[in-house]
C-alpha positions as CSV (number, residue, x, y, z in Angstrom):
1,M,-27.1,-7.4,-14.3
2,N,-23.6,-5.9,-14.2
3,I,-21.5,-6.6,-11.1
4,T,-18.3,-5.0,-12.4
5,G,-18.6,-2.0,-10.2
6,I,-19.3,-4.1,-7.1
7,I,-16.3,-6.3,-7.8
8,I,-14.0,-3.3,-8.3
9,G,-15.4,-1.5,-5.2
10,M,-14.9,-4.6,-3.1
11,S,-11.4,-5.0,-4.4
12,A,-10.6,-1.4,-3.6
13,F,-12.0,-1.8,-0.1
14,L,-10.0,-5.0,0.5
15,C,-6.8,-3.5,-1.0
16,I,-7.0,-0.5,1.4
17,G,-7.7,-2.8,4.3
18,F,-4.8,-5.0,3.3
19,F,-2.2,-2.1,2.9
20,H,-3.1,-0.4,6.2
21,P,-1.6,-3.0,8.6
22,I,1.3,-3.6,6.2
23,V,2.3,0.1,6.4
24,I,2.2,-0.1,10.2
25,K,4.2,-3.3,10.4
26,A,6.7,-2.1,7.7
27,E,7.4,1.1,9.6
28,Y,7.7,-0.8,12.9
29,Y,10.2,-3.4,11.6
30,F,12.1,-1.4,8.8
31,G,11.3,2.3,9.3
32,V,10.8,4.4,6.2
33,R,13.8,2.9,4.4
34,C,11.5,0.2,2.8
35,W,9.6,2.8,0.8
36,W,11.2,1.6,-2.4
37,V,9.5,-1.8,-2.0
38,F,6.1,-0.1,-2.3
39,L,7.4,1.8,-5.3
40,L,8.5,-1.5,-7.0
41,I,5.1,-3.0,-6.3
42,A,3.4,0.0,-7.7
43,V,5.4,0.1,-10.9
44,A,4.9,-3.6,-11.5
45,C,1.2,-3.3,-11.0
46,I,1.0,-0.2,-13.3
47,V,2.8,-2.1,-16.0
48,G,0.6,-5.1,-15.4
49,S,-2.5,-3.0,-15.6
50,L,-1.4,-1.4,-18.9
51,L,-0.7,-4.8,-20.4
52,T,-3.9,-6.6,-19.2
53,K,-6.7,-6.5,-21.7
54,A,-9.5,-7.7,-19.4
55,M,-11.1,-4.7,-17.6
56,I,-11.6,-6.1,-14.1
57,P,-8.0,-7.5,-13.6
58,S,-6.6,-4.3,-15.2
59,T,-8.6,-2.1,-12.8
60,I,-7.7,-4.2,-9.8
61,L,-4.0,-3.9,-10.7
62,G,-4.5,-0.2,-11.0
63,V,-6.1,0.0,-7.6
64,V,-3.2,-2.0,-6.0
65,A,-0.7,0.2,-7.8
66,F,-2.1,3.4,-6.5
67,S,-2.7,2.0,-3.0
68,S,1.0,1.0,-3.0
69,L,2.0,4.6,-4.0
70,W,-0.3,6.0,-1.3
71,S,1.4,3.6,1.2
72,I,4.7,5.4,0.6
73,L,3.1,8.6,1.9
74,E,1.5,6.8,4.7
75,L,4.8,5.2,5.7
76,F,6.3,8.6,6.3
77,K,3.2,9.8,8.1
78,Q,3.4,6.6,10.2
79,R,6.9,7.7,11.3
80,K,5.4,11.0,12.6
81,R,2.6,9.1,14.4
82,V,5.2,6.9,16.1
83,A,7.2,10.0,17.1
84,K,4.0,11.5,18.7
85,G,3.5,8.3,20.7
86,W,0.3,7.2,18.9
87,F,1.9,3.9,17.8
88,P,4.7,1.9,19.5
89,K,8.3,2.4,18.5
90,N,10.4,-0.7,17.8
91,P,13.0,-0.8,20.6
92,K,15.2,-3.2,18.6
93,R,15.4,-0.9,15.6
94,N,18.2,1.7,15.6
95,D,17.1,4.7,13.5
96,K,19.5,7.5,12.8
């Protein structure tokens, strides 16, 4: 029995579920100026994925890398959702 696909699928599901609230909180507290943190995470995970010989950890690092890259786009979309009133705006943060 090969459970590799199940492990990778579950990892992708958990990764997406993990990044969703992080994007919401990051936009609330920092705005979109924290996009570079997601980029650094992505680059580190891409490098880690390329250097890892084992298939499952390499694939999981790849999933985390591209989820982080996707989070950059979602961070900017979240700003638009906040502007539309779909999510609360942080009254303590001064955006210019």
